[in-house]
N, C-alpha and C positions, 0 to 999 in steps of 0.2 A: 413323523413326530415321535416315536420312541418305543423301546421294548419294555414291556411290563405285563404282569398278570394282574387282572383286576379282581379284587375280593369284594364280595357284597356283604361281608360280615359287619363291617362298621355301619354301613347303611341300614342293615336290618336291625341292629341294636338301637340306633338312633330313631329309626322309624317306629320301633316298638314302644317308645315312650310317648308317642303322639296319640291323639284321640281320633277315632273314626268320626267322619262327618255325621251330624245328626240326621240330615236328609240328603239322599243321593240326587244326582242330576236327573236320573230316570224318574224318581218319585215326583219331581217337579215338571215333568214333560207336559206340554200344553197340546201337543198334537202335530201330525205330519204337516198340515197346512199352516196352522197357527204360529208355529215357530220358524216358518220358512224365511229365507233371505235370498234376494237376488241383487247382485252387484255387477257393475261394469267398470272396466278400467281401459281408458283410451290412452295410448302412448304414441308420441311422435319422437323418433330418434334420428338424429343426423350424426354420422360418425366418419371421421377422416383420420387415416393413418398415413403419415408422411415418412417414408423410409429414407434414411440418410446414407451418405458415403458409399454410393454404388449399389445399395441393396434396393429391392423393390420387385415389382411384378412386370416390368417392361424390359424385354430382352434387347440386347444390343449386339451388333455385329462382332464376331470374334469370341462370343461367349460372355457369360455374366449378365448383369442387369444394369440399367440406368438407375439413377435416383428416381424413385417413383412414389406413387401414393395410391391408396385405396379409399374410395369415397362412396358412401351409401346413405340413403335417406328414405325412411319408410314410416308407415303408419300401421298401428295394430289395435285390435279391439279384443278384449277378453270379457266374456259374460260368464258369471259363475253363480250357479244356483245351489243352495244348500237347504234341504228340507229339514223340518223338525223331526222328532221321533214320535212314533205312535205311543199311546199310553199303555200301561200294563207292565208286567215284570220284564218283558223283553221288548224294547223299543226298536222299530224298524224305520229306516229312512233311506234317502238317496241323495247323492250329490251329482251334479252334471255341469259341464262347461262347453262352451263353443267359442272358438277364437280364430282369428284370421289376420292376414297382413296385406297391405297394398304397397307396392314399390313406387316411390315418388321420384327417385333419381338413383343412378348408379348402374352404368352399362357394363358390358363384359370386360372392358379394358380397365375398369376402376373398382369393380366389386371385389369382395373378399374379406369383409369384416364380420361375417357370420350373421348377417341380417336376413339373407335370402338364400334359398337353395339354388343350385345351378342346373340348367338344362343340359341335354347332351351336346348341344352346339356351343356351350360355354356361356350363353346368356343367362342372366339371373331370372328367376320366376317373377312375373308381374304380380300375381296374387297367390296366396296359400291359405288353407283353412284346415281346421281340425276340430272334431267333437269327441267327447268322451264322458264317462260317468262311472260311478261306483255305488254299490249298495252298502249300507252300514247297519250295524246292530248294536244296541246298548243295553247292558245289564248294570244297574246301579251306576257307578262311575267308571265303567270299563266299556270301551268302544272297539268294535271289530269292523274294519272297513276292507272291502275287496273291490278292485277295479282300477280305473285310471285315477291317479292322484298326484298331488304335489307334496314332496317330502322334504323335511328340514332336519334330518339327523346329521351329526358331525361326520358320520361314516357313510352316509348315503343321502345326498342333498341335491335336489333338482335346481338347476341354474336358471336365473331370470335376469341376466345381464344384457340381453339384446331386446328384440321386439316381442318375442313370445317365450314362455318358460318351457323347460324340458318337462316331460310327463312320464311318470313311472307307472308300470302295471304290476299289481301284486296285492299282497295282503299285509295290513298293518294293524296291530293290536296295541292300544294305549290304555293304561290303567292309572287312575288317580284315587284309589280306594282309601289310601292313608294320607292324611293331611300333610302337605309338604313334599310328598314323594310321588314322582311320576315314573312309571315303568313302561317300556315299549319293546316290542318285538315284531319282526316282519320278514317277509320273503317276497322279493321282487324278481320277475322273470323277463322283463323287457324295459327298455328306456329309450324314448325318442328324443332326438336332439332338438335344439331351438329352431332349426330350419327343416328338420325331417318330419314329414307328416305321417310316415309309416310307424308301425307299432314298435319296431326295434331298429332304430336308425342312428344310434349314438356314435358309431364308428364309421358310418358311411358305407356305400355300396361295395360289396366284395370283401369287406373287412370283418373280422370276428367281432361280434357284439356281446352284449350281456347275456349270459346263459342263466345264471341265478345268483342272487345275492341275499344271504341271510344276515339279518342285523338284530342287535339287541342293545338296550340302553337304559340308564337310570339317572335321574336327576333328583337331588334332595336339597331342600331349603333348610339348612341347619339353623340359621337365625334370620332375622330380617335383612342382615347385611352380608351373609355368607351363604353361597350356593356352590355345590359340587356336583359333578356329573362324570359318568363313565359310559363308554359305548364300544361295541366291537362289531366287526363284520367278517363274513366269509364269502368272498366272491369266487365262484367256481372257476378253476383253471386260470385265475389271475393272481390273487393274493388274499392274505388275511391281514386285518388291520385292527388295532386297538387305539383307544382315545381316552384322554382324561382332561377335565377342566376344573379349575378352582377359581372362584371369583369372590373377592372380598372388598367391601366398601367401608371406609373409616370416616364417619362424619367428624368434621373438625369444628365447624361453626355453622350458623344458619345458612350461609351462602358458600361454604367451603367443604370439600370432601376429597378424599384420596381413595382411588380405586386400583386394585391389583387384579390382573387377569392372566392366568396361566393356562396354556393349551399345549397338548403334546400328543403325538402319534407314533406308533410303531407299525411298520408294514413289512411283510415277508411274502415273497412269491410262492406259489404252489401249483401243483398239477402241470398243465401244459405251459405255464408261465407265458401266457399270451401278451403280457405287458413287459416281457423280458425278465431278467434276473433282478428282482426288486428286493433290496435289503436296506431299509432306511429307518432312522430314528430322527425325529425333528420336533422341536419345542419352541415356544415363544413365551416371553413374560413382558407384559405391558403395565406401566404405572401411569395413571392419569390423575392430575391435580386440577380440580375445578374450583374456580374463584369467580362467583357471580356469572357474568356473561362469558368468561374466558375458561378454556380448558387446555392444559399443557400435557402432552403425552410423550413418554420415552419408552421405547420397546427394544428388546434384543431377541434375536431368533437364531437358532443353531441347528444345522443338519449334519448328521454323521451316518456312517454305514458305507456299503459298497455301491450305493446308487443314490440318486436324488429322490425326493418324495414324489410318488405317482398317484394320480387320481384322474377321473374323467369317465371311465366306464362305470364308476359308482356315483356318477353325477358331477356336473361341472362346478357345483358349489361345495364339494366335500373337502374344503381346505379352510378350517376354522383356525387361522393363524394370524398373528398381529401384522406381519409384514407381507401378507397377501393383499396387494394394493391394485391400483387401476390397471397397470400393464403387466408387471412382473409379480411373481409369488415369492421370489428370493428363496427358492427351495431346491437349489442345485446340490450336487454331490459335495459334501464337506463344507457347504457354504455357511458363513456367519454374517449376520446383518444387523445394523442398528437403524432405528427410526426416531425422528423428532417430528412432532406434529403440534399444530396449534388450531383450535376451533374458537370461533366467535359467534355468539348468538346476539343478534341486534335487537331482540325484544327489550333488553335492558336499556337500550338507547332510543326507545320510542318507535322502533320499526319491527313489530312482531311478524314472524314468518320469514325474515331474512337472516341467512347464516352464511359464514365463510369458513373455509378450511384450507390450510396449507400444510404440506407434508414432504419430508425428505427422507429417503431410505438409501443406505449405502451397504453393499454386499461385497465380500471378498473371500479369498481362500477356496474358490470354486475349482474342483478338479476337472480339467478338460484334457483333450488329446494334445493340446498345445501348451500345457502347463497351467499355471494359476489364472483363473478368470476372475474378472471384477465387473460389477454393474452398479449403477446408481439411478435413482428415479426421483424426480420432483413432481408433485401433484398440487394443483390448485383447483378448488371447487367453490362455486357460489350457488345458492339455492334460495328461491323465494316461493312461499306458499300463500295463496290468497286466504285471508282469514274470515271473510264474510261475503254476503251477497250471493247471487245465483251461481257464481263461479267459485264458491268456497271450496277449498282443498285443491284447486288447480295449482300445479307447481311448475316452475321453470328452473332448470338446472344446467349449469355449464361445468363440464369436467375437462381438465387439461393435464396432460402428462408429457414430460420430457424424459426419455429413457436413453441411457448411454451404457455401453458395455465394451469390454476388451476381449482379446483372444477370439476364439470361435464360438463363444458361448451364446451369443444372440445377435440381434440386429438393432442398430441405433434407430430410434423411432420417436416421432412426435405424434401424440394421440389426442384428438379433440372430439368431444361429444357434447351435443346439445339435446337435452331430454325435456319434453313437455308431457306432463301426465295429468290426467283428470279422472279420479275415482268418483263413482256415483253409487249411492245406495238407492236402488229402485224399489225394493220391498223391505 
């Protein structure tokens, strides 16, 4: 996403005109137990990837592969406990989680969608589990947390697209002392994958993993409708990365609004260059028009530099771009891509909780060893969330992707996912 030096002067000037909060979060602390929460999230995920035109994971005589597919089905449970903070000038608390998966289907010949780890004999694991925790301290509206945690920074973001989320280990400082301004800084020294139960398993056995990632960021709410943010990271022996976001909403009428969202990155390799020679600038601009139950979105994304955009060792979610969709991220070398999207919220038609989405993305100008590569992807999604009763918030979601590409850039794929999720507040 792009080359840029980020200056904090504008943010500091704007923040200086705001007022400090009259009472801090720590002043209102009720206690370690009194402010505790315990939640659970049960997720069932069925995932099928059908590889077309000779691709796949089934070998054929004479070399190559037959048309094949990967099919997995599993169940996961995530328990998450967050204590309150003790009272006093310095509040102390702890966060803890326990999570695990059970394989319902998907043998060695069909697995490979990232739902389960693989044993030495090639079979997927039947069950997996992981526990972790972090200690936290709060002074006023500033929180310091150390230990295992889920992170959502544009330059270091743990992924939760399968059964279990990635987990990072390190220190994160978050400050909201000035109204409208949020500052963050952190250092993370390990990252476990969604199927890796070990402390540092993001790149698999025998491969270099995360050594250390230093991150910093700032987000400022300029007005009720305008938000801006910057972030930067330094991942040892991999790369340095900078990010910027501008988001503006223009109200038009009671049921109409126009939103503009700009995201951009610049990435440059460093040190041992464990990710290769990375030199990339990539940005996206999306414009969304909302009209009652309907939303229409157009987006453009552009990648330049000597390589495509790289992420993963800094978290599988570290790609805050408009055209990062269900299957492809449209982040190839020199790639340019357009998106058209339509969303429908059926609440306006008497069916609250039901929604639909259709999206088409087309990318071209990709630099490959065989010349220009092209790709396109069509997505369809439907979701229903229970609105009341004992199963309130239980959701059913169907995601479908048809992906096609040219040259040697990728593999034609049909991707279908069925996701059932039930979040529950226990405390």
